[in-house]
C-alpha positions in Angstrom: 7.5 1.3 11.6 6.7 -1.2 14.4 9.7 -3.0 15.9 10.8 -4.6 19.1 12.4 -7.4 20.9 12.1 -11.1 20.6 10.8 -12.9 23.7 12.5 -15.9 25.0 11.5 -19.0 23.0 9.9 -16.9 20.3 11.0 -17.0 16.7 11.5 -13.8 14.7 8.4 -14.1 12.6 6.2 -14.7 15.6 7.8 -11.7 17.3 7.1 -9.5 14.2 3.4 -10.4 14.3 3.3 -9.8 18.1 5.0 -6.4 17.8 2.7 -5.4 14.9 -0.4 -6.3 17.1 1.0 -4.6 20.2 1.9 -1.4 18.4 -0.8 -1.0 15.8 -3.7 -3.4 16.7 -3.2 -5.1 13.3 -3.7 -8.9 13.6 -1.7 -11.5 11.7 -4.7 -12.2 9.5 -4.6 -8.7 8.1 -1.1 -8.9 6.7 0.8 -11.0 4.2 4.6 -11.4 4.7 6.3 -10.7 1.3 9.9 -10.9 2.5 12.3 -10.5 5.3 15.9 -9.3 5.5 18.4 -12.0 4.7 20.7 -11.1 7.5 20.4 -9.4 10.9 21.0 -5.7 10.6 23.1 -4.1 13.3 23.3 -0.5 14.3 24.7 1.5 17.2 23.0 4.2 19.2 24.8 7.6 19.3 26.9 7.7 22.5 24.8 10.4 24.2 21.6 8.4 23.5 23.1 5.0 24.6 23.8 6.5 28.0 20.2 7.7 28.4 18.4 4.6 27.0 18.1 1.7 29.3 20.6 3.3 31.7 23.4 2.6 29.2 22.9 -1.2 29.3 22.6 -1.4 25.5 24.8 0.3 22.9 22.8 -0.7 19.8 20.5 -3.3 18.3 20.3 -6.0 15.8 17.1 -6.5 13.9 15.5 -8.5 11.2 12.9 -6.6 9.1 9.8 -8.0 7.6 8.0 -6.5 4.6 4.3 -7.0 5.0 1.3 -6.2 2.7 -1.6 -4.8 4.7 -4.8 -6.5 3.6 -7.2 -4.6 5.9 -8.8 -1.2 6.1 -7.4 1.9 7.7 -10.0 1.8 10.4 -8.6 -1.5 11.5 -5.4 0.2 12.6 -5.4 1.2 16.2 -2.3 2.8 17.8 -4.2 3.5 21.0 -3.1 0.2 22.4 -2.5 -1.0 26.0 1.0 0.6 26.0 0.9 3.2 23.2 4.2 3.7 21.4 2.9 6.0 18.6 0.9 9.3 18.8 0.0 9.3 15.1 0.4 7.2 12.0 0.2 7.7 8.2 1.1 5.9 5.0 4.3 7.1 3.5 5.9 6.8 0.1 9.1 4.7 0.4 11.0 7.4 -1.5 10.3 9.9 1.2 10.6 7.6 4.2 14.3 8.4 4.9 13.4 12.0 5.7 11.2 10.8 8.5 13.8 8.6 10.2 16.2 9.7 12.9 19.7 10.2 11.5 21.4 7.3 13.2 18.9 4.8 11.6 18.9 6.2 8.1 21.6 3.8 6.8 19.7 0.9 8.2 16.5 1.9 6.4 18.5 2.5 3.1 19.8 -1.1 3.4 16.3 -2.5 4.2 14.7 -0.6 1.3 17.4 -1.7 -1.1 16.8 -5.3 -0.1 13.1 -5.1 -0.4 13.2 -2.9 -3.6 12.1 -5.8 -5.9 8.7 -5.8 -4.0 8.3 -2.0 -3.8 6.6 0.0 -6.5 8.7 3.0 -7.6 6.9 6.0 -9.2 
């Protein structure tokens, strides 16, 4: 799931579109925003990871998540971008997504999925 920081002077929605493009090659015209999280969601990195990441400068993150509908075709997704962050991609069922997430982010994803549940099809 693409995610990243907000540049100075950038609003969260613009940042979401930029990160999506930078990480997947998907342009703004190929998605429709359905919702975004009401509040910023905070989480902490595990202590051992915080020490390694960014030389311990950050201990966690706060994020706003956007739910977007992809309007394009699979061949319009390109993760071989200028600075690749992913080696592979696939569509996943929301019910199995948690198993693919690192342990320390699972509660965040549960919260996001719960908030977006009205928009998500359940089998």
